[in-house]
VOMIVEX-372424 format. One record per residue (C-alpha): residue number from 1; x, y, z; residue in one letter. Coordinates in steps of 0.05 Angstrom, whole numbers, always signed. Layout:
REC   pos        X        Y        Z   code
REC   NUM        X        Y        Z      A
...
This chain:
REC   pos        X        Y        Z   code
REC     1    +1309     +961      -97      M
REC     2    +1282     +960      -26      K
REC     3    +1227     +912      -47      K
REC     4    +1278     +867      -81      L
REC     5    +1321     +865      -18      V
REC     6    +1260     +850      +25      T
REC     7    +1239     +794      -22      F
REC     8    +1308     +763      -24      L
REC     9    +1314     +767      +52      S
REC    10    +1246     +733      +60      S
REC    11    +1266     +679      +11      T
REC    12    +1331     +665      +47      L
REC    13    +1296     +661     +114      V
REC    14    +1244     +613      +86      A
REC    15    +1298     +570      +54      A
REC    16    +1337     +568     +119      A
REC    17    +1274     +546     +156      A
REC    18    +1261     +491     +106      I
REC    19    +1333     +466     +109      A
REC    20    +1337     +467     +185      A
REC    21    +1346     +400     +219      P
REC    22    +1284     +370     +250      Q
REC    23    +1280     +336     +317      S
REC    24    +1246     +268     +317      F
REC    25    +1219     +237     +381      D
REC    26    +1223     +161     +383      F
REC    27    +1179     +150     +444      K
REC    28    +1122     +117     +406      D
REC    29    +1053     +127     +437      P
REC    30    +1029      +64     +401      K
REC    31    +1084      +21     +431      G
REC    32    +1100       -8     +362      V
REC    33    +1174      +12     +361      N
REC    34    +1216      -48     +380      N
REC    35    +1285      -80     +384      A
REC    36    +1292     -154     +370      V
REC    37    +1350     -198     +394      F
REC    38    +1372     -269     +379      K
REC    39    +1425     -315     +407      L
REC    40    +1432     -378     +365      D
REC    41    +1475     -429     +402      A
REC    42    +1484     -502     +379      P
REC    43    +1439     -529     +435      L
REC    44    +1390     -471     +446      E
REC    45    +1365     -410     +410      A
REC    46    +1341     -350     +449      I
REC    47    +1294     -300     +415      N
REC    48    +1265     -238     +447      G
REC    49    +1246     -166     +439      S
REC    50    +1238     -100     +475      A
REC    51    +1187      -45     +462      N
REC    52    +1210       +8     +512      G
REC    53    +1243      +51     +459      V
REC    54    +1254     +126     +465      S
REC    55    +1305     +178     +445      G
REC    56    +1314     +238     +399      T
REC    57    +1346     +243     +330      V
REC    58    +1364     +306     +292      S
REC    59    +1352     +297     +218      F
REC    60    +1358     +346     +161      D
REC    61    +1321     +323      +97      P
REC    62    +1368     +367      +57      A
REC    63    +1430     +337      +90      N
REC    64    +1416     +266     +116      P
REC    65    +1490     +255     +127      G
REC    66    +1489     +304     +185      A
REC    67    +1442     +259     +225      T
REC    68    +1458     +252     +299      K
REC    69    +1419     +228     +359      G
REC    70    +1409     +178     +415      K
REC    71    +1364     +117     +419      I
REC    72    +1347      +88     +487      V
REC    73    +1317      +20     +504      V
REC    74    +1288       +8     +573      A
REC    75    +1318      -59     +596      T
REC    76    +1258      -77     +638      E
REC    77    +1218      -85     +573      T
REC    78    +1265     -140     +548      L
REC    79    +1220     -200     +538      H
REC    80    +1228     -274     +522      V
REC    81    +1169     -323     +521      P
REC    82    +1195     -369     +576      N
REC    83    +1181     -338     +645      P
REC    84    +1240     -371     +679      T
REC    85    +1287     -349     +624      M
REC    86    +1259     -279     +628      K
REC    87    +1275     -277     +702      G
REC    88    +1346     -297     +687      H
REC    89    +1350     -245     +631      L
REC    90    +1330     -190     +679      H
REC    91    +1375     -216     +735      G
REC    92    +1444     -194     +757      S
REC    93    +1483     -244     +715      Q
REC    94    +1449     -222     +651      W
REC    95    +1422     -152     +639      M
REC    96    +1415     -132     +713      D
REC    97    +1356      -86     +697      V
REC    98    +1353      -59     +768      A
REC    99    +1424      -32     +763      K
REC   100    +1424      -16     +689      Y
REC   101    +1355       +8     +669      P
REC   102    +1376      +31     +599      E
REC   103    +1417       +9     +541      L
REC   104    +1434      +64     +492      T
REC   105    +1463      +79     +424      F
REC   106    +1488     +149     +410      E
REC   107    +1501     +162     +336      A
REC   108    +1556     +213     +327      K
REC   109    +1572     +209     +253      E
REC   110    +1545     +178     +189      L
REC   111    +1594     +150     +137      K
REC   112    +1584     +122      +67      N
REC   113    +1519     +160      +60      V
REC   114    +1477     +144       -1      K
REC   115    +1409     +177      -12      T
REC   116    +1357     +156      -63      T
REC   117    +1291     +193      -59      G
REC   118    +1267     +193      +13      D
REC   119    +1313     +136      +35      S
REC   120    +1385     +140      +60      T
REC   121    +1433      +84      +76      T
REC   122    +1496      +95     +116      A
REC   123    +1543      +68     +168      D
REC   124    +1528     +101     +235      A
REC   125    +1588     +108     +281      S
REC   126    +1574     +119     +354      G
REC   127    +1574      +92     +425      T
REC   128    +1535      +31     +446      L
REC   129    +1526      +25     +522      T
REC   130    +1502      -40     +553      I
REC   131    +1506      -57     +627      R
REC   132    +1544       +8     +637      G
REC   133    +1599      -14     +588      I
REC   134    +1608      +36     +531      A
REC   135    +1641      +15     +465      K
REC   136    +1650      +50     +399      D
REC   137    +1613      +13     +344      V
REC   138    +1593      +24     +271      T
REC   139    +1526       -4     +248      V
REC   140    +1491       -2     +180      P
REC   141    +1427      +38     +181      V
REC   142    +1371      +56     +134      K
REC   143    +1334     +122     +145      L
REC   144    +1268     +136     +110      T
REC   145    +1240     +207     +114      Y
REC   146    +1164     +209     +107      L
REC   147    +1140     +280     +100      K
REC   148    +1070     +295     +126      D
REC   149    +1058     +222     +143      K
REC   150    +1053     +227     +219      L
REC   151     +977     +228     +214      G
REC   152     +977     +161     +179      A
REC   153    +1010     +131     +241      R
REC   154     +980     +174     +296      V
REC   155     +910     +198     +278      P
REC   156     +895     +273     +285      N
REC   157     +969     +292     +288      M
REC   158    +1005     +332     +234      K
REC   159    +1079     +325     +220      G
REC   160    +1134     +282     +191      D
REC   161    +1161     +213     +206      L
REC   162    +1232     +186     +207      L
REC   163    +1237     +110     +202      V
REC   164    +1302      +76     +223      I
REC   165    +1320       +4     +208      R
REC   166    +1385      -27     +232      A
REC   167    +1411      -98     +239      T
REC   168    +1478     -114     +271      F
REC   169    +1517     -161     +317      N
REC   170    +1550     -152     +385      V
REC   171    +1589     -199     +430      K
REC   172    +1556     -219     +496      R
REC   173    +1625     -224     +528      S
REC   174    +1643     -152     +508      D
REC   175    +1588     -125     +553      Y
REC   176    +1594     -173     +612      G
REC   177    +1529     -208     +598      I
REC   178    +1535     -274     +635      N
REC   179    +1606     -284     +609      P
REC   180    +1613     -353     +642      D
REC   181    +1554     -383     +606      A
REC   182    +1573     -443     +563      P
REC   183    +1575     -421     +490      V
REC   184    +1543     -487     +466      E
REC   185    +1479     -466     +503      K
REC   186    +1485     -390     +501      V
REC   187    +1516     -359     +439      S
REC   188    +1568     -304     +448      D
REC   189    +1539     -271     +386      D
REC   190    +1477     -229     +396      I
REC   191    +1440     -209     +332      D
REC   192    +1403     -143     +342      L
REC   193    +1350     -113     +297      S
REC   194    +1320      -44     +307      L
REC   195    +1254      -23     +275      S
REC   196    +1231      +45     +298      I
REC   197    +1196     +108     +275      A
REC   198    +1204     +178     +304      G
REC   199    +1155     +236     +301      A
REC   200    +1166     +309     +286      S
REC   201    +1098     +342     +299      P
REC   202    +1075     +406     +266      K
REC   203    +1025     +455     +295      S
């Protein structure tokens, strides 16, 4: 009987360890993680990206719907090909990177969760903060859990990967981003696309 109790206890502890949420770090040493943005006005289209992505997400492979976390983008890494336009983008009328060094999205709850194999789609509800203005938003996301695949991305490292894809739209005027700019030249709609992978190393 004592052996049976010990066995059951060990099994339960092992199961709990397997089911525990994992912490995934999105500060990518390769610098591949990126956010892409687009403003498509009638007279001009602005396309750019940012690769200063970091943050931490808690993900449980046994319960993807419980996912929570925070993704951070360093505003100084926002880039557009035109140097003059980039200067404006970083300036006080636009992103004011000196005053607001980060834009963040903190996911607090996942709704409409659907999991097939290693992939989960959901609507992530949380707080998006740009230029110090925080607003509650809901964005569609796709989470892909890749067990034991960290070494395929970062050589000589063991662990798991969590890939997040998200595409959504925000209003420039909602966040005080050059609100007086003419909409025929600068669209009020900003299309955002996030393509990132987080690492959960194992010893």
